[in-house]
N, C-alpha and C positions, 0 to 999 in steps of 0.2 A: 503494499500499499504506499502511496506517495502522501506524505503528511504535510509538507510544504514546499514550495518552490520560491527560490530567490534568484532573480535574474533581471535582465534589461528588457523593458517593454519595447518590443521590436515592431509590433503591428497592433492596430485596433481595427476591428471590422464589426459590421452590423451595429447593433445598438448595445451589445454586451460582450463581444468576443475579443480576446486579446491573445497575442503570441508573446511568450516570455523566452528570451534566449538565455540559456544556461550553458556556458562554455561550449557554444557552437551548436547545441541542440535546442531546437524550438518546441516549446510546449504550448499547445493551443488549449484554451480554457474559456469557459463561460463564467462571467462574473455578474454580480448584481449591478444594476444601473448606477447607484451611488459610487461604487468603486470604479467602474468603467469611467465615469466622468472625472474622477479624482486622480487618474493616471495620465502621464504624459509620455509621449514617445521618447525614447532614450533614457527614461528614468529607471533607476534600479529599485525593484519593489519585491516584497516578500508577500506571497499569498499562501494562506492555509488552504489545503485542498481536499475535496472529497473526489475519490476515484471510483467511477462506476463502471463495472465490467459487465457487459451483456454478451449474449450469444453472437451478436454480429457487429458489436461496436465497444469501443472503450471511450469514456468521456471524462474530462476533468472539469470541476467546478472550483472556482477560486473565491476566497474571501480575505479582505484586508485584516479581519481580526478573528481571533479564535471564537469570541462570542457569536459572531455571525456564522461561523461554521457549525457551531453547536446548535444554534437556532434553526439553521438549514436541515441539520441531521434530525432535529425534533420534527420539523415540517414533513419531511419525507417518510417519517415513521407512521404517519397517518395513513390509513387505508385510502387509495385513490389519488394521493398526492405523490407525484414522481418528482424527479429532479427538475424538470422543466417548469412544472408548476411551482415547486419550491423557490427557485430563481426568480420567478415572476412575483411571488410574494415578497421575497427579500428585496426586489427591485422597487417596491413601492415607496420605501423610506429606509433609514439606517436600521441597524439591527435592533437597537433599543426601542425605537418607535414601533417596529413590528411585534417585538416582545409586549411591549405595553398595550398595543392594540388587542392582542390575544388575551392578556390578563384582564382587560376591561370587557372582554366578550364582544368586541366590535366587529360584528359580522359584515357590515357594510364596507369596512376597510379592506378586509381580507378578500371579499368577493370582487374587488376592483382589479385585482390581478388578472393578467391575460390568461385565458383558459381555466379559470377557477369560477365555478358557479356558486349560487347561493347554498346548495346542499353541501358542496365540499367545504365551503367556508365555515358552515355551521359544524361540520364534522372536525375541522381543525380546532375550532374554539372549544368544543366539547372535550376532544381528546387531549388538548394541550394546556387548557386554562390552568389546571392545578399543577402543571409541570414547569411553567415558566416564571413562577414567583409572583409577588404582589405587584400591582401597577405602581409605577413611579409618579404617574400623573392620571387623573380620572378625566373622563369625557371622551368624545370622538377623537380619532387620530387623523391628522391631515395626511393625505397622500402626497408624497413629495417626489413622485415619478418624474425623472428628468431634471430634478433641481439638484444642485451641488449639495454634497453632504456638508452639513453645518457644524457638526461636533466631531471631535476626535474620538476614537474608540476609547472605552474606559479601560485603561491598562491595569488597574487594580481588579476589575472584574476578569479580565483575560488571565492574570496571574493566579487567582483563585481557581479558575477553571483548568489552568495547566497544573495545578497541584491536585486536581482530581475531584473538586466539588462539582456537583451537578449545578445546572444554571439556576434552578430555583433556590437552592441553599446559598450559592454565592451571591445572588442578588439579595437575599434576606440578610446575610451577614454584613453587607455594605449598606443596608438601608439607613442606619442612623450613624454612620461614619461621615465626618464632614468631608464634602467633596473637594475642599480647597486645600486639604492636607497633602503632602507629598504622597506618591504612589506607595512607596515602601511602608510609610506610616499607616496608610489607609489599610494595607493588607495585614500589617500586624495587628491593628485594632479589630478588623474583621475576624482574624484567627482567634482572638481572645473571646469572642462572643460564642 
């Protein structure tokens, strides 16, 4: 399994495809729209990857943060939601906004993803609402498809997930930790909880 790829962005195609050159080998991957819009040609980037192997194809899906990859993996664990629908949902907004929409039970947000109908969106909410943690903000979530990502990934959340915490527990552990503290301090305080 390919866990991550670090290399130079050689090409961008479609609305969410990139080719990353790693020592002369080009890896083609699909990324969520916010990640696609935030990479520049010639820039060195690291993507956490999900490697799907099927009978007639192998596909790579890339994410700029470990949180986004874990959110994607949760989405595709839902019956009837494959990687293409998962990428479509992750393309609506950044990973935290997607997580928040699911935690709030926002079926309207999820159903706006290309190829995801109301029934599939409801199934996503029912299956994942208890797995994504509590909402960080209440109310409807704005679809930011095509908009540049406004916030950096939460490095403290990434660190807790890398340490083996499930997304729900990592989110809960960071809930009452001041976001203005340095990443290391936030992780230490979350681990004490």
